[in-house]
N, CA, C and O atoms as CSV, one atom per row, in Angstrom:
chain,resi,resn,atom,element,x,y,z
A,1,UNK,N,N,87.494,78.136,124.637
A,1,UNK,CA,C,88.165,77.321,123.661
A,1,UNK,C,C,89.039,76.322,124.430
A,1,UNK,O,O,89.757,76.689,125.360
A,2,UNK,N,N,88.961,75.085,124.030
A,2,UNK,CA,C,89.711,74.064,124.754
A,2,UNK,C,C,90.313,73.081,123.761
A,2,UNK,O,O,89.626,72.604,122.858
A,3,UNK,N,N,91.593,72.780,123.929
A,3,UNK,CA,C,92.267,71.743,123.145
A,3,UNK,C,C,92.953,70.802,124.124
A,3,UNK,O,O,93.503,71.230,125.139
A,4,UNK,N,N,92.912,69.531,123.807
A,4,UNK,CA,C,93.547,68.548,124.682
A,4,UNK,C,C,94.826,68.049,124.034
A,4,UNK,O,O,94.914,67.914,122.814
A,5,UNK,N,N,95.794,67.784,124.860
A,5,UNK,CA,C,97.098,67.346,124.374
A,5,UNK,C,C,97.005,65.936,123.784
A,5,UNK,O,O,96.491,65.011,124.413
A,6,UNK,N,N,97.517,65.801,122.557
A,6,UNK,CA,C,97.548,64.512,121.882
A,6,UNK,C,C,98.683,63.677,122.483
A,6,UNK,O,O,99.639,64.240,123.015
A,7,UNK,N,N,98.596,62.370,122.408
A,7,UNK,CA,C,99.705,61.541,122.916
A,7,UNK,C,C,101.000,61.843,122.146
A,7,UNK,O,O,101.029,61.803,120.916
A,8,UNK,N,N,102.047,62.138,122.880
A,8,UNK,CA,C,103.349,62.419,122.270
A,8,UNK,C,C,103.496,63.839,121.749
A,8,UNK,O,O,104.516,64.160,121.139
A,9,UNK,N,N,102.504,64.703,121.973
A,9,UNK,CA,C,102.561,66.088,121.483
A,9,UNK,C,C,103.286,66.957,122.503
A,9,UNK,O,O,103.032,66.864,123.704
A,10,UNK,N,N,104.188,67.800,122.015
A,10,UNK,CA,C,104.906,68.702,122.916
A,10,UNK,C,C,103.998,69.864,123.314
A,10,UNK,O,O,102.952,70.090,122.707
A,11,UNK,N,N,104.417,70.589,124.339
A,11,UNK,CA,C,103.644,71.747,124.776
A,11,UNK,C,C,103.622,72.810,123.689
A,11,UNK,O,O,102.602,73.467,123.481
A,12,UNK,N,N,104.747,72.983,122.990
A,12,UNK,CA,C,104.829,73.971,121.911
A,12,UNK,C,C,103.839,73.632,120.800
A,12,UNK,O,O,103.178,74.516,120.255
A,13,UNK,N,N,103.744,72.341,120.468
A,13,UNK,CA,C,102.791,71.905,119.449
A,13,UNK,C,C,101.354,72.157,119.877
A,13,UNK,O,O,100.520,72.583,119.078
A,14,UNK,N,N,101.077,71.889,121.139
A,14,UNK,CA,C,99.744,72.127,121.697
A,14,UNK,C,C,99.399,73.615,121.635
A,14,UNK,O,O,98.287,73.986,121.260
A,15,UNK,N,N,100.348,74.454,122.002
A,15,UNK,CA,C,100.138,75.897,121.992
A,15,UNK,C,C,99.903,76.397,120.562
A,15,UNK,O,O,99.042,77.246,120.330
A,16,UNK,N,N,100.667,75.869,119.616
A,16,UNK,CA,C,100.510,76.247,118.206
A,16,UNK,C,C,99.115,75.858,117.708
A,16,UNK,O,O,98.451,76.647,117.036
A,17,UNK,N,N,98.679,74.657,118.035
A,17,UNK,CA,C,97.364,74.173,117.623
A,17,UNK,C,C,96.253,75.014,118.258
A,17,UNK,O,O,95.247,75.313,117.614
A,18,UNK,N,N,96.442,75.392,119.519
A,18,UNK,CA,C,95.474,76.258,120.188
A,18,UNK,C,C,95.382,77.607,119.476
A,18,UNK,O,O,94.288,78.126,119.254
A,19,UNK,N,N,96.531,78.168,119.122
A,19,UNK,CA,C,96.547,79.459,118.421
A,19,UNK,C,C,95.814,79.390,117.091
A,19,UNK,O,O,95.060,80.300,116.745
A,20,UNK,N,N,96.032,78.318,116.347
A,20,UNK,CA,C,95.346,78.143,115.059
A,20,UNK,C,C,93.840,78.027,115.266
A,20,UNK,O,O,93.057,78.577,114.492
A,21,UNK,N,N,93.441,77.312,116.311
A,21,UNK,CA,C,92.020,77.140,116.607
A,21,UNK,C,C,91.372,78.478,116.934
A,21,UNK,O,O,90.264,78.758,116.477
A,22,UNK,N,N,92.043,79.296,117.711
A,22,UNK,CA,C,91.518,80.608,118.088
A,22,UNK,C,C,91.378,81.487,116.844
A,22,UNK,O,O,90.372,82.179,116.683
A,23,UNK,N,N,92.374,81.461,115.971
A,23,UNK,CA,C,92.321,82.271,114.756
A,23,UNK,C,C,91.194,81.799,113.844
A,23,UNK,O,O,90.448,82.616,113.305
A,24,UNK,N,N,91.067,80.480,113.669
A,24,UNK,CA,C,89.999,79.944,112.817
A,24,UNK,C,C,88.623,80.314,113.340
A,24,UNK,O,O,87.717,80.594,112.555
A,25,UNK,N,N,88.457,80.320,114.644
A,25,UNK,CA,C,87.165,80.641,115.248
A,25,UNK,C,C,86.851,82.128,115.138
A,25,UNK,O,O,85.699,82.523,115.316
A,26,UNK,N,N,87.849,82.963,114.849
A,26,UNK,CA,C,87.633,84.398,114.697
A,26,UNK,C,C,87.518,85.139,116.008
A,26,UNK,O,O,87.047,86.276,116.039
A,27,UNK,N,N,87.941,84.517,117.083
A,27,UNK,CA,C,87.807,85.121,118.411
A,27,UNK,C,C,88.692,86.356,118.554
A,27,UNK,O,O,88.269,87.372,119.104
A,28,UNK,N,N,89.911,86.261,118.060
A,28,UNK,CA,C,90.854,87.369,118.203
A,28,UNK,C,C,90.392,88.594,117.419
A,28,UNK,O,O,90.439,89.713,117.930
A,29,UNK,N,N,89.946,88.387,116.183
A,29,UNK,CA,C,89.469,89.505,115.366
A,29,UNK,C,C,88.259,90.177,115.976
A,29,UNK,O,O,88.136,91.402,115.953
A,30,UNK,N,N,87.370,89.372,116.520
A,30,UNK,CA,C,86.170,89.920,117.153
A,30,UNK,C,C,86.546,90.749,118.379
A,30,UNK,O,O,85.974,91.816,118.607
A,31,UNK,N,N,87.490,90.272,119.155
A,31,UNK,CA,C,87.917,91.010,120.348
A,31,UNK,C,C,88.550,92.343,119.955
A,31,UNK,O,O,88.321,93.358,120.613
A,32,UNK,N,N,89.339,92.342,118.891
A,32,UNK,CA,C,89.963,93.589,118.439
A,32,UNK,C,C,88.915,94.576,117.946
A,32,UNK,O,O,89.011,95.775,118.209
A,33,UNK,N,N,87.907,94.066,117.225
A,33,UNK,CA,C,86.837,94.943,116.732
A,33,UNK,C,C,86.050,95.553,117.889
A,33,UNK,O,O,85.669,96.722,117.833
A,34,UNK,N,N,85.809,94.778,118.919
A,34,UNK,CA,C,84.983,95.247,120.029
A,34,UNK,C,C,85.771,96.023,121.071
A,34,UNK,O,O,85.205,96.491,122.059
A,35,UNK,N,N,87.072,96.161,120.857
A,35,UNK,CA,C,87.909,96.862,121.832
A,35,UNK,C,C,87.447,98.304,122.018
A,35,UNK,O,O,87.448,98.819,123.136
A,36,UNK,N,N,87.050,98.961,120.913
A,36,UNK,CA,C,86.598,100.349,120.965
A,36,UNK,C,C,85.180,100.415,120.414
A,36,UNK,O,O,84.888,99.861,119.354
A,37,UNK,N,N,84.311,101.093,121.138
A,37,UNK,CA,C,82.915,101.191,120.721
A,37,UNK,C,C,82.783,102.160,119.560
A,37,UNK,O,O,83.344,103.255,119.592
A,38,UNK,N,N,82.034,101.753,118.524
A,38,UNK,CA,C,81.693,102.642,117.424
A,38,UNK,C,C,80.179,102.708,117.328
A,38,UNK,O,O,79.497,101.683,117.308
A,39,UNK,N,N,79.660,103.935,117.268
A,39,UNK,CA,C,78.217,104.070,117.077
A,39,UNK,C,C,77.883,103.614,115.658
A,39,UNK,O,O,78.778,103.442,114.830
A,40,UNK,N,N,76.599,103.419,115.382
A,40,UNK,CA,C,76.192,102.961,114.062
A,40,UNK,C,C,76.631,103.939,112.980
A,40,UNK,O,O,77.086,103.528,111.913
A,41,UNK,N,N,76.493,105.233,113.256
A,41,UNK,CA,C,76.891,106.253,112.278
A,41,UNK,C,C,78.385,106.228,112.019
A,41,UNK,O,O,78.824,106.313,110.872
A,42,UNK,N,N,79.170,106.109,113.086
A,42,UNK,CA,C,80.626,106.056,112.925
A,42,UNK,C,C,81.050,104.813,112.158
A,42,UNK,O,O,81.946,104.871,111.316
A,43,UNK,N,N,80.406,103.691,112.450
A,43,UNK,CA,C,80.739,102.447,111.760
A,43,UNK,C,C,80.409,102.570,110.275
A,43,UNK,O,O,81.164,102.099,109.425
A,44,UNK,N,N,79.287,103.198,109.970
A,44,UNK,CA,C,78.884,103.388,108.572
A,44,UNK,C,C,79.884,104.281,107.839
A,44,UNK,O,O,80.269,103.992,106.706
A,45,UNK,N,N,80.305,105.374,108.497
A,45,UNK,CA,C,81.283,106.282,107.882
A,45,UNK,C,C,82.625,105.580,107.670
A,45,UNK,O,O,83.268,105.770,106.638
A,46,UNK,N,N,83.042,104.780,108.634
A,46,UNK,CA,C,84.316,104.066,108.510
A,46,UNK,C,C,84.254,103.060,107.365
A,46,UNK,O,O,85.218,102.903,106.616
A,47,UNK,N,N,83.127,102.385,107.234
A,47,UNK,CA,C,82.961,101.407,106.159
A,47,UNK,C,C,82.978,102.109,104.799
A,47,UNK,O,O,83.588,101.611,103.853
A,48,UNK,N,N,82.317,103.253,104.699
A,48,UNK,CA,C,82.284,104.005,103.449
A,48,UNK,C,C,83.676,104.526,103.099
A,48,UNK,O,O,84.080,104.491,101.936
A,49,UNK,N,N,84.404,105.007,104.094
A,49,UNK,CA,C,85.753,105.516,103.878
A,49,UNK,C,C,86.671,104.399,103.378
A,49,UNK,O,O,87.480,104.615,102.476
A,50,UNK,N,N,86.543,103.208,103.963
A,50,UNK,CA,C,87.349,102.066,103.538
A,50,UNK,C,C,87.001,101.672,102.110
A,50,UNK,O,O,87.884,101.309,101.332
A,51,UNK,N,N,85.728,101.740,101.764
A,51,UNK,CA,C,85.281,101.397,100.419
A,51,UNK,C,C,85.852,102.381,99.393
A,51,UNK,O,O,86.324,101.973,98.332
A,52,UNK,N,N,85.808,103.670,99.713
A,52,UNK,CA,C,86.356,104.683,98.806
A,52,UNK,C,C,87.861,104.494,98.624
A,52,UNK,O,O,88.380,104.616,97.514
A,53,UNK,N,N,88.552,104.199,99.714
A,53,UNK,CA,C,89.996,103.982,99.639
A,53,UNK,C,C,90.305,102.769,98.761
A,53,UNK,O,O,91.247,102.790,97.969
A,54,UNK,N,N,89.505,101.713,98.908
A,54,UNK,CA,C,89.694,100.511,98.111
A,54,UNK,C,C,89.487,100.809,96.624
A,54,UNK,O,O,90.248,100.333,95.782
A,55,UNK,N,N,88.459,101.595,96.304
A,55,UNK,CA,C,88.198,101.975,94.910
A,55,UNK,C,C,89.365,102.784,94.338
A,55,UNK,O,O,89.794,102.543,93.209
A,56,UNK,N,N,89.879,103.748,95.119
A,56,UNK,CA,C,91.008,104.568,94.656
A,56,UNK,C,C,92.237,103.710,94.400
A,56,UNK,O,O,92.924,103.880,93.393
A,57,UNK,N,N,92.511,102.784,95.319
A,57,UNK,CA,C,93.688,101.915,95.164
A,57,UNK,C,C,93.543,101.028,93.938
A,57,UNK,O,O,94.510,100.814,93.207
A,58,UNK,N,N,92.330,100.506,93.705
A,58,UNK,CA,C,92.088,99.653,92.547
A,58,UNK,C,C,92.257,100.452,91.255
A,58,UNK,O,O,92.858,99.961,90.299
A,59,UNK,N,N,91.734,101.676,91.221
A,59,UNK,CA,C,91.863,102.525,90.034
A,59,UNK,C,C,93.335,102.853,89.769
A,59,UNK,O,O,93.774,102.856,88.619
A,60,UNK,N,N,94.086,103.126,90.823
A,60,UNK,CA,C,95.509,103.436,90.663
A,60,UNK,C,C,96.270,102.234,90.139
A,60,UNK,O,O,97.152,102.373,89.292
A,61,UNK,N,N,95.929,101.044,90.643
A,61,UNK,CA,C,96.575,99.817,90.178
A,61,UNK,C,C,96.280,99.565,88.699
A,61,UNK,O,O,97.168,99.202,87.928
A,62,UNK,N,N,95.013,99.765,88.320
A,62,UNK,CA,C,94.627,99.566,86.924
A,62,UNK,C,C,95.312,100.574,86.016
A,62,UNK,O,O,95.726,100.224,84.911
A,63,UNK,N,N,95.440,101.820,86.462
A,63,UNK,CA,C,96.131,102.850,85.684
A,63,UNK,C,C,97.598,102.489,85.512
A,63,UNK,O,O,98.174,102.697,84.444
A,64,UNK,N,N,98.198,101.951,86.562
A,64,UNK,CA,C,99.597,101.569,86.491
A,64,UNK,C,C,99.781,100.410,85.519
A,64,UNK,O,O,100.753,100.388,84.765
A,65,UNK,N,N,98.865,99.453,85.526
A,65,UNK,CA,C,98.936,98.333,84.596
A,65,UNK,C,C,98.768,98.792,83.158
A,65,UNK,O,O,99.445,98.299,82.256
A,66,UNK,N,N,97.849,99.748,82.948
A,66,UNK,CA,C,97.608,100.269,81.599
A,66,UNK,C,C,98.850,101.006,81.089
A,66,UNK,O,O,99.204,100.901,79.915
A,67,UNK,N,N,99.507,101.751,81.983
A,67,UNK,CA,C,100.708,102.481,81.579
A,67,UNK,C,C,101.851,101.506,81.283
A,67,UNK,O,O,102.652,101.758,80.382
A,68,UNK,N,N,101.936,100.424,82.009
A,68,UNK,CA,C,102.996,99.440,81.791
A,68,UNK,C,C,102.752,98.628,80.534
A,68,UNK,O,O,103.694,98.102,79.941
A,69,UNK,N,N,101.500,98.521,80.122
A,69,UNK,CA,C,101.148,97.715,78.969
A,69,UNK,C,C,101.344,98.415,77.640
A,69,UNK,O,O,101.160,97.792,76.594
A,70,UNK,N,N,101.709,99.679,77.644
A,70,UNK,CA,C,101.880,100.447,76.395
A,70,UNK,C,C,102.985,99.943,75.558
A,70,UNK,O,O,103.245,100.487,74.485
């Protein structure tokens, strides 16, 4: 990843722009994901566990809204 300094741009501004570029490109997230190896089975189980947790949280939120709406 490479960014060039604009005329009149401070180093802090350049660094901020570089950080935004890295985040937009998804490089940091990919590096974090690849930090630890997960086998296909482990990745599948983790994805399923996250999905179940998301469903439980959504159901709890909906129940709370229904109770507040009485």
